[in-house]
One Martini backbone bead per residue (centre of mass of N, CA, C, O) as a GRO file, in nm:
protein
  578
    1UNK     BB    1   9.942  12.427   7.511
    2UNK     BB    2   9.650  12.302   7.613
    3UNK     BB    3   9.354  12.313   7.729
    4UNK     BB    4   9.190  12.152   8.043
    5UNK     BB    5   8.913  12.224   8.164
    6UNK     BB    6   8.713  12.008   8.062
    7UNK     BB    7   8.881  11.758   8.156
    8UNK     BB    8   8.902  11.831   8.456
    9UNK     BB    9   8.599  11.811   8.502
   10UNK     BB   10   8.573  11.512   8.427
   11UNK     BB   11   8.765  11.412   8.646
   12UNK     BB   12   8.601  11.513   8.879
   13UNK     BB   13   8.347  11.343   8.810
   14UNK     BB   14   8.492  11.058   8.815
   15UNK     BB   15   8.519  11.036   9.120
   16UNK     BB   16   8.221  10.937   9.167
   17UNK     BB   17   8.269  10.670   9.034
   18UNK     BB   18   8.488  10.568   9.231
   19UNK     BB   19   8.339  10.632   9.502
   20UNK     BB   20   8.004  10.653   9.473
   21UNK     BB   21   8.035  10.722   9.779
   22UNK     BB   22   8.053  10.831  10.078
   23UNK     BB   23   8.347  10.816  10.291
   24UNK     BB   24   8.307  10.811  10.616
   25UNK     BB   25   8.564  10.656  10.729
   26UNK     BB   26   8.749  10.887  10.559
   27UNK     BB   27   8.737  11.122  10.721
   28UNK     BB   28   8.913  11.420  10.791
   29UNK     BB   29   8.711  11.426  11.064
   30UNK     BB   30   8.668  11.259  11.318
   31UNK     BB   31   8.421  11.278  11.553
   32UNK     BB   32   8.620  11.191  11.807
   33UNK     BB   33   8.810  11.424  11.683
   34UNK     BB   34   8.915  11.724  11.765
   35UNK     BB   35   9.036  12.031  11.671
   36UNK     BB   36   9.148  12.108  11.947
   37UNK     BB   37   9.335  11.865  11.985
   38UNK     BB   38   9.503  11.914  11.732
   39UNK     BB   39   9.607  12.192  11.810
   40UNK     BB   40   9.752  12.107  12.072
   41UNK     BB   41   9.944  11.905  11.939
   42UNK     BB   42  10.083  12.103  11.749
   43UNK     BB   43  10.193  12.290  11.969
   44UNK     BB   44  10.351  12.076  12.142
   45UNK     BB   45  10.542  11.965  11.911
   46UNK     BB   46  10.730  12.225  11.916
   47UNK     BB   47  10.851  12.135  12.215
   48UNK     BB   48  10.810  11.812  12.172
   49UNK     BB   49  10.933  11.523  12.098
   50UNK     BB   50  10.762  11.293  11.887
   51UNK     BB   51  10.636  10.953  11.913
   52UNK     BB   52  10.539  10.691  11.678
   53UNK     BB   53  10.390  10.360  11.706
   54UNK     BB   54  10.340  10.119  11.443
   55UNK     BB   55  10.156   9.818  11.365
   56UNK     BB   56  10.206   9.578  11.154
   57UNK     BB   57  10.068   9.265  11.020
   58UNK     BB   58  10.338   9.266  10.845
   59UNK     BB   59  10.613   9.201  10.669
   60UNK     BB   60  10.840   9.383  10.493
   61UNK     BB   61  11.044   9.257  10.245
   62UNK     BB   62  11.047   9.560  10.142
   63UNK     BB   63  11.100   9.919  10.058
   64UNK     BB   64  11.057   9.841   9.755
   65UNK     BB   65  10.795   9.865   9.532
   66UNK     BB   66  10.963   9.715   9.294
   67UNK     BB   67  10.985   9.433   9.493
   68UNK     BB   68  10.707   9.496   9.651
   69UNK     BB   69  10.337   9.435   9.684
   70UNK     BB   70  10.288   9.523   9.967
   71UNK     BB   71  10.131   9.712  10.198
   72UNK     BB   72  10.374   9.767  10.389
   73UNK     BB   73  10.562   9.883  10.180
   74UNK     BB   74  10.376  10.113  10.087
   75UNK     BB   75  10.334  10.257  10.361
   76UNK     BB   76  10.631  10.334  10.410
   77UNK     BB   77  10.706  10.461  10.137
   78UNK     BB   78  10.484  10.697  10.148
   79UNK     BB   79  10.660  10.864  10.366
   80UNK     BB   80  10.920  10.908  10.164
   81UNK     BB   81  10.761  10.908   9.897
   82UNK     BB   82  10.656  11.114   9.623
   83UNK     BB   83  10.427  11.206   9.405
   84UNK     BB   84  10.303  11.406   9.172
   85UNK     BB   85  10.025  11.287   9.276
   86UNK     BB   86   9.764  11.294   9.510
   87UNK     BB   87   9.515  11.160   9.706
   88UNK     BB   88   9.226  11.226   9.816
   89UNK     BB   89   9.104  11.103  10.111
   90UNK     BB   90   8.786  11.114  10.020
   91UNK     BB   91   8.785  11.087   9.676
   92UNK     BB   92   9.071  11.034   9.502
   93UNK     BB   93   9.156  11.289   9.389
   94UNK     BB   94   9.385  11.454   9.231
   95UNK     BB   95   9.670  11.620   9.371
   96UNK     BB   96   9.902  11.814   9.462
   97UNK     BB   97  10.265  11.781   9.478
   98UNK     BB   98  10.531  11.769   9.286
   99UNK     BB   99  10.294  11.877   9.133
  100UNK     BB  100  10.126  12.184   9.095
  101UNK     BB  101  10.042  12.116   8.792
  102UNK     BB  102   9.814  12.041   8.505
  103UNK     BB  103   9.785  11.934   8.163
  104UNK     BB  104   9.533  11.848   7.913
  105UNK     BB  105   9.477  11.755   7.625
  106UNK     BB  106   9.209  11.735   7.415
  107UNK     BB  107   9.294  11.425   7.329
  108UNK     BB  108   9.434  11.284   7.596
  109UNK     BB  109   9.775  11.239   7.528
  110UNK     BB  110   9.873  11.496   7.710
  111UNK     BB  111  10.083  11.539   8.003
  112UNK     BB  112  10.154  11.842   8.190
  113UNK     BB  113  10.398  11.897   8.440
  114UNK     BB  114  10.451  12.102   8.714
  115UNK     BB  115  10.737  12.145   8.890
  116UNK     BB  116  10.844  12.173   9.191
  117UNK     BB  117  11.019  12.403   9.366
  118UNK     BB  118  11.252  12.370   9.610
  119UNK     BB  119  11.322  12.056   9.622
  120UNK     BB  120  11.438  11.800   9.851
  121UNK     BB  121  11.622  11.546   9.906
  122UNK     BB  122  11.752  11.355  10.163
  123UNK     BB  123  12.054  11.368  10.004
  124UNK     BB  124  12.043  11.680   9.859
  125UNK     BB  125  11.895  11.666   9.620
  126UNK     BB  126  11.730  11.795   9.345
  127UNK     BB  127  11.439  11.861   9.207
  128UNK     BB  128  11.376  11.743   8.873
  129UNK     BB  129  11.269  11.656   8.568
  130UNK     BB  130  11.495  11.439   8.530
  131UNK     BB  131  11.409  11.269   8.778
  132UNK     BB  132  11.144  11.173   8.657
  133UNK     BB  133  11.262  11.024   8.412
  134UNK     BB  134  11.427  10.819   8.575
  135UNK     BB  135  11.174  10.691   8.703
  136UNK     BB  136  11.036  10.610   8.444
  137UNK     BB  137  11.255  10.403   8.363
  138UNK     BB  138  11.214  10.223   8.607
  139UNK     BB  139  10.917  10.143   8.566
  140UNK     BB  140  10.954  10.012   8.286
  141UNK     BB  141  11.157   9.800   8.373
  142UNK     BB  142  10.979   9.650   8.573
  143UNK     BB  143  10.748   9.573   8.373
  144UNK     BB  144  10.958   9.420   8.150
  145UNK     BB  145  11.188   9.264   8.377
  146UNK     BB  146  10.973   9.125   8.563
  147UNK     BB  147  10.776   8.872   8.782
  148UNK     BB  148  10.653   9.016   9.003
  149UNK     BB  149  10.390   9.164   9.177
  150UNK     BB  150  10.511   9.458   9.172
  151UNK     BB  151  10.444   9.509   8.854
  152UNK     BB  152  10.140   9.564   8.825
  153UNK     BB  153  10.131   9.876   8.841
  154UNK     BB  154  10.317   9.902   8.580
  155UNK     BB  155  10.146   9.745   8.372
  156UNK     BB  156   9.920   9.957   8.340
  157UNK     BB  157  10.134  10.146   8.163
  158UNK     BB  158  10.349   9.904   8.013
  159UNK     BB  159  10.116   9.699   7.920
  160UNK     BB  160   9.844   9.470   7.849
  161UNK     BB  161   9.622   9.552   8.052
  162UNK     BB  162   9.542   9.823   7.851
  163UNK     BB  163   9.591   9.622   7.594
  164UNK     BB  164   9.571   9.437   7.306
  165UNK     BB  165   9.872   9.520   7.259
  166UNK     BB  166  10.164   9.436   7.424
  167UNK     BB  167  10.347   9.657   7.250
  168UNK     BB  168  10.127   9.871   7.366
  169UNK     BB  169  10.147  10.117   7.569
  170UNK     BB  170  10.013  10.371   7.731
  171UNK     BB  171  10.303  10.477   7.775
  172UNK     BB  172  10.539  10.620   7.552
  173UNK     BB  173  10.642  10.898   7.701
  174UNK     BB  174  10.916  11.101   7.857
  175UNK     BB  175  10.958  11.459   7.894
  176UNK     BB  176  11.146  11.767   7.872
  177UNK     BB  177  11.031  12.121   7.952
  178UNK     BB  178  11.194  12.279   8.143
  179UNK     BB  179  10.967  12.262   8.429
  180UNK     BB  180  10.859  12.011   8.265
  181UNK     BB  181  10.651  11.715   8.226
  182UNK     BB  182  10.590  11.477   7.957
  183UNK     BB  183  10.315  11.270   7.883
  184UNK     BB  184  10.270  11.009   7.642
  185UNK     BB  185   9.994  10.865   7.493
  186UNK     BB  186   9.817  10.613   7.303
  187UNK     BB  187   9.563  10.688   7.484
  188UNK     BB  188   9.301  10.753   7.646
  189UNK     BB  189   9.273  10.808   8.020
  190UNK     BB  190   9.096  10.797   8.327
  191UNK     BB  191   9.329  10.641   8.519
  192UNK     BB  192   9.615  10.765   8.507
  193UNK     BB  193   9.621  10.983   8.731
  194UNK     BB  194   9.542  10.789   8.963
  195UNK     BB  195   9.779  10.590   8.932
  196UNK     BB  196  10.002  10.808   9.023
  197UNK     BB  197   9.917  10.793   9.343
  198UNK     BB  198  10.085  10.562   9.393
  199UNK     BB  199  10.357  10.441   9.562
  200UNK     BB  200  10.494  10.324   9.299
  201UNK     BB  201  10.517  10.658   9.206
  202UNK     BB  202  10.742  10.738   9.365
  203UNK     BB  203  11.010  10.965   9.410
  204UNK     BB  204  11.344  10.911   9.350
  205UNK     BB  205  11.659  10.945   9.392
  206UNK     BB  206  11.878  10.912   9.137
  207UNK     BB  207  12.133  10.802   9.309
  208UNK     BB  208  11.944  10.539   9.409
  209UNK     BB  209  11.945  10.434   9.115
  210UNK     BB  210  12.027  10.164   8.975
  211UNK     BB  211  12.115   9.988   8.694
  212UNK     BB  212  11.864   9.782   8.768
  213UNK     BB  213  11.646   9.984   8.916
  214UNK     BB  214  11.707   9.979   9.195
  215UNK     BB  215  11.725  10.053   9.538
  216UNK     BB  216  12.011  10.239   9.668
  217UNK     BB  217  11.994  10.114   9.958
  218UNK     BB  218  11.743  10.310  10.011
  219UNK     BB  219  11.485  10.495  10.032
  220UNK     BB  220  11.483  10.825   9.860
  221UNK     BB  221  11.318  11.130   9.913
  222UNK     BB  222  11.067  11.413   9.980
  223UNK     BB  223  10.940  11.356  10.235
  224UNK     BB  224  10.848  11.411  10.568
  225UNK     BB  225  11.014  11.140  10.576
  226UNK     BB  226  11.305  10.970  10.684
  227UNK     BB  227  11.531  10.715  10.672
  228UNK     BB  228  11.722  10.550  10.928
  229UNK     BB  229  11.599  10.243  10.962
  230UNK     BB  230  11.623   9.873  10.876
  231UNK     BB  231  11.529   9.603  11.101
  232UNK     BB  232  11.363   9.331  11.177
  233UNK     BB  233  11.084   9.481  11.073
  234UNK     BB  234  11.202   9.777  11.142
  235UNK     BB  235  11.103  10.117  11.091
  236UNK     BB  236  11.288  10.427  11.102
  237UNK     BB  237  11.167  10.759  11.125
  238UNK     BB  238  11.224  11.108  11.024
  239UNK     BB  239  11.186  11.418  11.015
  240UNK     BB  240  11.221  11.659  10.758
  241UNK     BB  241  11.368  11.966  10.777
  242UNK     BB  242  11.352  12.024  10.437
  243UNK     BB  243  11.065  12.034  10.396
  244UNK     BB  244  10.830  12.188  10.179
  245UNK     BB  245  10.615  12.146  10.381
  246UNK     BB  246  10.446  12.059  10.633
  247UNK     BB  247  10.525  11.977  10.942
  248UNK     BB  248  10.515  11.730  11.144
  249UNK     BB  249  10.428  11.636  11.468
  250UNK     BB  250  10.613  11.410  11.415
  251UNK     BB  251  10.942  11.298  11.462
  252UNK     BB  252  10.902  10.983  11.523
  253UNK     BB  253  10.869  10.688  11.310
  254UNK     BB  254  10.740  10.359  11.386
  255UNK     BB  255  10.764  10.033  11.229
  256UNK     BB  256  10.614   9.743  11.318
  257UNK     BB  257  10.618   9.378  11.328
  258UNK     BB  258  10.292   9.206  11.400
  259UNK     BB  259  10.130   8.927  11.295
  260UNK     BB  260   9.988   8.886  11.559
  261UNK     BB  261   9.691   8.977  11.683
  262UNK     BB  262   9.729   8.946  11.996
  263UNK     BB  263  10.002   9.096  12.014
  264UNK     BB  264   9.894   9.369  11.927
  265UNK     BB  265   9.689   9.401  12.153
  266UNK     BB  266   9.884   9.381  12.394
  267UNK     BB  267  10.069   9.617  12.311
  268UNK     BB  268   9.846   9.827  12.344
  269UNK     BB  269   9.765   9.770  12.644
  270UNK     BB  270  10.085   9.836  12.723
  271UNK     BB  271  10.188  10.089  12.552
  272UNK     BB  272  10.400   9.996  12.309
  273UNK     BB  273  10.183  10.114  12.123
  274UNK     BB  274   9.970  10.352  11.925
  275UNK     BB  275   9.915  10.149  11.681
  276UNK     BB  276   9.704   9.932  11.461
  277UNK     BB  277   9.647   9.678  11.235
  278UNK     BB  278   9.400   9.468  11.237
  279UNK     BB  279   9.145   9.403  11.409
  280UNK     BB  280   9.019   9.180  11.601
  281UNK     BB  281   8.711   9.057  11.665
  282UNK     BB  282   8.773   9.023  11.995
  283UNK     BB  283   8.897   9.346  12.040
  284UNK     BB  284   8.697   9.581  12.037
  285UNK     BB  285   8.584   9.594  12.327
  286UNK     BB  286   8.847   9.610  12.501
  287UNK     BB  287   8.952   9.869  12.366
  288UNK     BB  288   8.715  10.051  12.444
  289UNK     BB  289   8.732  10.009  12.757
  290UNK     BB  290   9.040  10.134  12.751
  291UNK     BB  291   9.009  10.404  12.549
  292UNK     BB  292   9.015  10.308  12.265
  293UNK     BB  293   9.028  10.337  11.912
  294UNK     BB  294   8.814  10.227  11.640
  295UNK     BB  295   8.866  10.228  11.276
  296UNK     BB  296   8.684  10.174  11.003
  297UNK     BB  297   8.696  10.079  10.685
  298UNK     BB  298   8.616  10.078  10.383
  299UNK     BB  299   8.526   9.842  10.142
  300UNK     BB  300   8.853   9.810   9.958
  301UNK     BB  301   8.852   9.492   9.938
  302UNK     BB  302   8.973   9.157   9.830
  303UNK     BB  303   8.873   8.815   9.834
  304UNK     BB  304   9.034   8.535   9.661
  305UNK     BB  305   9.056   8.285   9.403
  306UNK     BB  306   9.308   8.160   9.234
  307UNK     BB  307   9.317   8.035   8.893
  308UNK     BB  308   9.502   7.804   8.714
  309UNK     BB  309   9.497   7.790   8.362
  310UNK     BB  310   9.755   7.586   8.330
  311UNK     BB  311   9.604   7.370   8.443
  312UNK     BB  312   9.476   7.091   8.308
  313UNK     BB  313   9.200   7.100   8.468
  314UNK     BB  314   9.154   7.431   8.482
  315UNK     BB  315   9.107   7.481   8.170
  316UNK     BB  316   8.826   7.411   8.251
  317UNK     BB  317   8.528   7.561   8.293
  318UNK     BB  318   8.375   7.338   8.441
  319UNK     BB  319   8.575   7.316   8.678
  320UNK     BB  320   8.561   7.608   8.774
  321UNK     BB  321   8.254   7.605   8.822
  322UNK     BB  322   8.246   7.378   9.029
  323UNK     BB  323   8.406   7.531   9.245
  324UNK     BB  324   8.229   7.783   9.277
  325UNK     BB  325   7.956   7.611   9.360
  326UNK     BB  326   8.100   7.470   9.632
  327UNK     BB  327   8.104   7.753   9.783
  328UNK     BB  328   8.015   7.894  10.100
  329UNK     BB  329   8.033   8.227  10.132
  330UNK     BB  330   7.838   8.309  10.359
  331UNK     BB  331   7.959   8.127  10.580
  332UNK     BB  332   8.245   8.235  10.560
  333UNK     BB  333   8.186   8.530  10.640
  334UNK     BB  334   8.039   8.484  10.913
  335UNK     BB  335   8.299   8.328  11.052
  336UNK     BB  336   8.587   8.491  10.913
  337UNK     BB  337   8.462   8.789  10.918
  338UNK     BB  338   8.390   9.094  10.960
  339UNK     BB  339   8.167   9.308  11.025
  340UNK     BB  340   8.053   9.418  10.692
  341UNK     BB  341   8.103   9.186  10.523
  342UNK     BB  342   8.072   9.099  10.178
  343UNK     BB  343   7.966   8.932   9.932
  344UNK     BB  344   8.102   8.859   9.621
  345UNK     BB  345   7.987   8.914   9.276
  346UNK     BB  346   8.268   9.046   9.212
  347UNK     BB  347   8.565   9.271   9.144
  348UNK     BB  348   8.374   9.522   9.245
  349UNK     BB  349   8.302   9.728   9.459
  350UNK     BB  350   8.014   9.898   9.542
  351UNK     BB  351   8.125  10.200   9.509
  352UNK     BB  352   8.121  10.184   9.185
  353UNK     BB  353   7.847  10.105   9.055
  354UNK     BB  354   7.899   9.802   8.859
  355UNK     BB  355   7.678   9.603   8.866
  356UNK     BB  356   7.605   9.264   8.763
  357UNK     BB  357   7.333   9.062   8.806
  358UNK     BB  358   7.459   8.800   8.652
  359UNK     BB  359   7.725   8.715   8.810
  360UNK     BB  360   7.627   8.555   9.064
  361UNK     BB  361   7.552   8.285   8.911
  362UNK     BB  362   7.865   8.192   8.883
  363UNK     BB  363   7.903   8.174   9.234
  364UNK     BB  364   7.686   8.011   9.348
  365UNK     BB  365   7.568   7.800   9.589
  366UNK     BB  366   7.558   7.477   9.402
  367UNK     BB  367   7.568   7.141   9.418
  368UNK     BB  368   7.424   7.053   9.152
  369UNK     BB  369   7.614   7.206   8.960
  370UNK     BB  370   7.875   7.072   9.038
  371UNK     BB  371   7.791   6.784   8.956
  372UNK     BB  372   7.739   6.851   8.658
  373UNK     BB  373   8.021   6.964   8.584
  374UNK     BB  374   8.195   6.713   8.660
  375UNK     BB  375   8.076   6.524   8.434
  376UNK     BB  376   8.230   6.721   8.204
  377UNK     BB  377   8.492   6.607   8.311
  378UNK     BB  378   8.825   6.452   8.397
  379UNK     BB  379   8.772   6.421   8.687
  380UNK     BB  380   8.928   6.173   8.947
  381UNK     BB  381   9.029   6.303   9.241
  382UNK     BB  382   9.251   6.490   9.213
  383UNK     BB  383   9.465   6.677   9.380
  384UNK     BB  384   9.475   7.018   9.447
  385UNK     BB  385   9.675   7.272   9.474
  386UNK     BB  386   9.662   7.478   9.782
  387UNK     BB  387   9.733   7.803   9.844
  388UNK     BB  388   9.853   7.958  10.159
  389UNK     BB  389   9.898   8.174  10.414
  390UNK     BB  390  10.128   8.224  10.688
  391UNK     BB  391  10.192   8.419  10.965
  392UNK     BB  392   9.926   8.614  10.910
  393UNK     BB  393   9.767   8.931  10.874
  394UNK     BB  394   9.504   9.053  10.658
  395UNK     BB  395   9.286   9.266  10.503
  396UNK     BB  396   9.164   8.993  10.338
  397UNK     BB  397   9.287   8.797  10.589
  398UNK     BB  398   9.308   8.723  10.915
  399UNK     BB  399   9.260   8.382  10.870
  400UNK     BB  400   9.386   8.187  10.637
  401UNK     BB  401   9.377   7.897  10.753
  402UNK     BB  402   9.069   7.893  10.815
  403UNK     BB  403   8.972   7.958  10.530
  404UNK     BB  404   9.092   7.718  10.391
  405UNK     BB  405   8.950   7.498  10.557
  406UNK     BB  406   8.660   7.574  10.470
  407UNK     BB  407   8.698   7.539  10.164
  408UNK     BB  408   8.806   7.246  10.157
  409UNK     BB  409   8.548   7.126  10.283
  410UNK     BB  410   8.353   7.206  10.061
  411UNK     BB  411   8.498   7.055   9.832
  412UNK     BB  412   8.489   6.771   9.953
  413UNK     BB  413   8.174   6.750   9.962
  414UNK     BB  414   8.183   6.777   9.627
  415UNK     BB  415   8.449   6.601   9.523
  416UNK     BB  416   8.690   6.810   9.584
  417UNK     BB  417   9.041   6.792   9.601
  418UNK     BB  418   9.305   6.897   9.824
  419UNK     BB  419   9.640   7.029   9.859
  420UNK     BB  420   9.822   7.158  10.093
  421UNK     BB  421  10.005   7.497  10.064
  422UNK     BB  422  10.189   7.627  10.291
  423UNK     BB  423  10.302   7.979  10.314
  424UNK     BB  424  10.510   8.186  10.428
  425UNK     BB  425  10.497   8.519  10.404
  426UNK     BB  426  10.814   8.580  10.430
  427UNK     BB  427  10.873   8.404  10.151
  428UNK     BB  428  10.685   8.531   9.923
  429UNK     BB  429  10.389   8.456   9.843
  430UNK     BB  430  10.303   8.638   9.598
  431UNK     BB  431  10.538   8.550   9.416
  432UNK     BB  432  10.483   8.246   9.411
  433UNK     BB  433  10.180   8.267   9.287
  434UNK     BB  434  10.290   8.428   9.016
  435UNK     BB  435  10.428   8.194   8.908
  436UNK     BB  436  10.467   7.981   8.678
  437UNK     BB  437  10.234   7.691   8.652
  438UNK     BB  438  10.108   7.335   8.634
  439UNK     BB  439  10.046   7.253   8.954
  440UNK     BB  440   9.906   7.482   9.043
  441UNK     BB  441   9.577   7.561   9.131
  442UNK     BB  442   9.525   7.721   9.406
  443UNK     BB  443   9.478   8.062   9.559
  444UNK     BB  444   9.493   8.258   9.831
  445UNK     BB  445   9.378   8.599   9.793
  446UNK     BB  446   9.453   8.963   9.774
  447UNK     BB  447   9.344   9.317   9.818
  448UNK     BB  448   9.401   9.664   9.810
  449UNK     BB  449   9.305   9.937   9.679
  450UNK     BB  450   9.525  10.192   9.535
  451UNK     BB  451   9.284  10.313   9.360
  452UNK     BB  452   8.989  10.493   9.232
  453UNK     BB  453   8.954  10.232   9.014
  454UNK     BB  454   8.878   9.956   8.836
  455UNK     BB  455   9.178   9.891   8.744
  456UNK     BB  456   9.289   9.829   9.032
  457UNK     BB  457   9.146   9.540   9.015
  458UNK     BB  458   9.158   9.407   8.730
  459UNK     BB  459   9.467   9.401   8.688
  460UNK     BB  460   9.530   9.196   8.922
  461UNK     BB  461   9.343   8.960   8.840
  462UNK     BB  462   9.459   8.938   8.527
  463UNK     BB  463   9.770   8.915   8.524
  464UNK     BB  464   9.816   8.597   8.530
  465UNK     BB  465   9.660   8.550   8.251
  466UNK     BB  466   9.870   8.680   8.046
  467UNK     BB  467  10.041   8.422   7.987
  468UNK     BB  468   9.865   8.315   7.754
  469UNK     BB  469   9.976   8.529   7.554
  470UNK     BB  470  10.299   8.529   7.606
  471UNK     BB  471  10.346   8.244   7.466
  472UNK     BB  472  10.239   8.417   7.218
  473UNK     BB  473  10.169   8.636   6.957
  474UNK     BB  474   9.912   8.449   6.900
  475UNK     BB  475   9.647   8.242   6.900
  476UNK     BB  476   9.718   8.069   6.638
  477UNK     BB  477   9.981   7.939   6.764
  478UNK     BB  478   9.796   7.722   6.920
  479UNK     BB  479   9.511   7.783   6.773
  480UNK     BB  480   9.235   7.813   6.643
  481UNK     BB  481   8.998   8.053   6.711
  482UNK     BB  482   8.787   7.864   6.557
  483UNK     BB  483   8.593   7.633   6.404
  484UNK     BB  484   8.532   7.811   6.150
  485UNK     BB  485   8.863   7.852   6.093
  486UNK     BB  486   8.888   7.566   6.025
  487UNK     BB  487   8.984   7.329   5.849
  488UNK     BB  488   8.788   7.084   5.717
  489UNK     BB  489   9.025   6.849   5.779
  490UNK     BB  490   9.034   6.987   6.072
  491UNK     BB  491   9.066   6.882   6.424
  492UNK     BB  492   9.076   6.998   6.715
  493UNK     BB  493   9.164   6.953   7.011
  494UNK     BB  494   9.034   6.996   7.315
  495UNK     BB  495   9.280   7.149   7.425
  496UNK     BB  496   9.305   7.357   7.200
  497UNK     BB  497   9.023   7.481   7.223
  498UNK     BB  498   9.049   7.585   7.513
  499UNK     BB  499   9.297   7.770   7.476
  500UNK     BB  500   9.172   7.948   7.259
  501UNK     BB  501   8.931   8.052   7.424
  502UNK     BB  502   9.090   8.188   7.650
  503UNK     BB  503   9.248   8.395   7.477
  504UNK     BB  504   9.009   8.534   7.346
  505UNK     BB  505   8.874   8.624   7.610
  506UNK     BB  506   9.106   8.794   7.713
  507UNK     BB  507   9.117   8.993   7.476
  508UNK     BB  508   8.829   9.094   7.516
  509UNK     BB  509   8.876   9.220   7.794
  510UNK     BB  510   9.106   9.414   7.723
  511UNK     BB  511   8.946   9.574   7.517
  512UNK     BB  512   8.720   9.665   7.710
  513UNK     BB  513   8.902   9.818   7.908
  514UNK     BB  514   9.024  10.017   7.712
  515UNK     BB  515   8.751  10.147   7.629
  516UNK     BB  516   8.646  10.226   7.914
  517UNK     BB  517   8.897  10.416   7.987
  518UNK     BB  518   8.798  10.638   7.758
  519UNK     BB  519   8.546  10.713   7.911
  520UNK     BB  520   8.368  11.010   8.025
  521UNK     BB  521   8.102  10.885   8.058
  522UNK     BB  522   7.963  10.758   8.336
  523UNK     BB  523   7.736  10.566   8.240
  524UNK     BB  524   7.899  10.422   8.019
  525UNK     BB  525   8.116  10.319   8.214
  526UNK     BB  526   7.939  10.148   8.391
  527UNK     BB  527   7.834   9.963   8.166
  528UNK     BB  528   8.108   9.854   8.075
  529UNK     BB  529   8.198   9.726   8.354
  530UNK     BB  530   7.957   9.539   8.383
  531UNK     BB  531   8.036   9.370   8.134
  532UNK     BB  532   8.317   9.289   8.233
  533UNK     BB  533   8.223   9.126   8.474
  534UNK     BB  534   8.097   8.906   8.293
  535UNK     BB  535   8.350   8.820   8.138
  536UNK     BB  536   8.508   8.729   8.388
  537UNK     BB  537   8.302   8.514   8.476
  538UNK     BB  538   8.333   8.342   8.218
  539UNK     BB  539   8.637   8.289   8.245
  540UNK     BB  540   8.745   8.244   8.540
  541UNK     BB  541   9.046   8.321   8.692
  542UNK     BB  542   8.851   8.370   8.940
  543UNK     BB  543   8.714   8.385   9.286
  544UNK     BB  544   8.497   8.560   9.458
  545UNK     BB  545   8.423   8.621   9.804
  546UNK     BB  546   8.501   8.921   9.936
  547UNK     BB  547   8.458   9.242  10.126
  548UNK     BB  548   8.662   9.341  10.344
  549UNK     BB  549   8.705   9.463  10.661
  550UNK     BB  550   8.891   9.716  10.840
  551UNK     BB  551   9.098   9.809  11.132
  552UNK     BB  552   9.209  10.055  11.355
  553UNK     BB  553   9.415  10.114  11.633
  554UNK     BB  554   9.392  10.382  11.884
  555UNK     BB  555   9.545  10.555  12.099
  556UNK     BB  556   9.527  10.811  12.336
  557UNK     BB  557   9.759  10.981  12.189
  558UNK     BB  558   9.566  11.004  11.953
  559UNK     BB  559   9.382  11.280  11.783
  560UNK     BB  560   9.465  11.213  11.471
  561UNK     BB  561   9.349  11.010  11.182
  562UNK     BB  562   9.393  10.954  10.825
  563UNK     BB  563   9.176  10.773  10.698
  564UNK     BB  564   9.192  10.501  10.450
  565UNK     BB  565   9.074  10.282  10.213
  566UNK     BB  566   9.378  10.194  10.114
  567UNK     BB  567   9.573  10.189  10.386
  568UNK     BB  568   9.732  10.472  10.307
  569UNK     BB  569   9.856  10.663  10.535
  570UNK     BB  570   9.926  10.999  10.645
  571UNK     BB  571  10.146  11.065  10.907
  572UNK     BB  572  10.183  11.380  10.871
  573UNK     BB  573   9.856  11.409  10.969
  574UNK     BB  574   9.923  11.319  11.247
  575UNK     BB  575   9.810  11.344  11.590
  576UNK     BB  576   9.973  11.401  11.911
  577UNK     BB  577  10.042  11.373  12.232
  578UNK     BB  578  10.282  11.468  12.476
   0.00000   0.00000   0.00000
């Protein structure tokens, strides 16, 4: 096993690339919550069983992160399952969890994790290196054998998202040696360790992993909380008596699902809940006057429009560009998003410090450009199906219906017409818009970054586009790669030329991401991702709208809440009054 001191230092430095700036809103000790109050709560919790009820803004369709890619699923699962390494709440840097330490070989291809001893799963099983391997097999299976949005996190390690060749995954193998687990990579990766901090890579008890690699009956991990029940959108957890770490101050943790913003507010004012996510714009002042605290997160989310490149009309860059220049994003943000939300000029939030000044020109509101682009297309007023979620408040869109209405009005004024396709969130909206289609045109979507690296954003934005490659083994199977490579007597059809260009562009982006992910020099990595931002703008598989901010409301009972930019808070570190 080789020394990893130099590489661990580089990893530490790379944290500042991901964090960009100090995340004040994610401070480990909020100014309004004193250490004295925390200490009192901790002391009292030893005498009185304490319950905390937190309201999610959406229903978790599943508690298995391998089946659901929603924030709510991840938030609940993260209390039950623990990863090998967890992210530092302030910096995002990987810290010890189920792995007490790790070594990275000098070539960056081998990660050896020392597995924590004397750790017990909630079902009585012991944590072993073999349990890690079983979970590794589950992750790979999900990446290669499912089509839902939940697989995006796994695609980062096991598919084409980080590779030019879709048959070559980043992670090649996982093996056991004594009390260690060794991951072998196909190439160096600056994002690999941070990717492992995601709830998607929480370790499940081997006996609960079914033959199809789903979790049955429900998630069972090593976390500070174990699952007692889950029904009708409510998950009830209880502190795990045999937990290996510090026991939480909370004895019973309840997650309720209250999709309506006003109903969450009313429940808080009536003391029916102790905290809730996604404070409505109109509720900040009343909550404060009632003595409750609202804590805003740093803008680490993105709201955007997914553009279906398989749609006959949207295969044209001119058509996609016409749509982008038709939307007044500044007006949209001012009217429908919380204060502090900024218009997005690309797909990487400002804290990454990877802005390419040229990208904004691809998305600027310019009616004259839209008119010019439309003249170069075959568009004749056909309505494009525009999907958007209903019955839900989301970190990237508090009022999806209103946001859709504003965008559709902008498009109509520019002569681009859409057909509304409202989809109830509970029916699996994200999975629906991720399925291949030639009729779906646009879809309002977004997400919160799950770890602090550019790949956490780019992988999700580009994942739907990968279908262009997966339709064939290579670009030439659809059309010649370029006009120069075409036989002199052969002229590709306009449709063929467009498809070929899209595939080549996508491969170019994948290659650039793969190369950028290997760079340890921070400035070179910034430059590389700035160029990738431009490539994505040129391909335009999606249109960025804004970087929304969100906030949690905390009742007077809570004395400390470990706010996180990723919106995945560790409730075992929350303190409440008895």
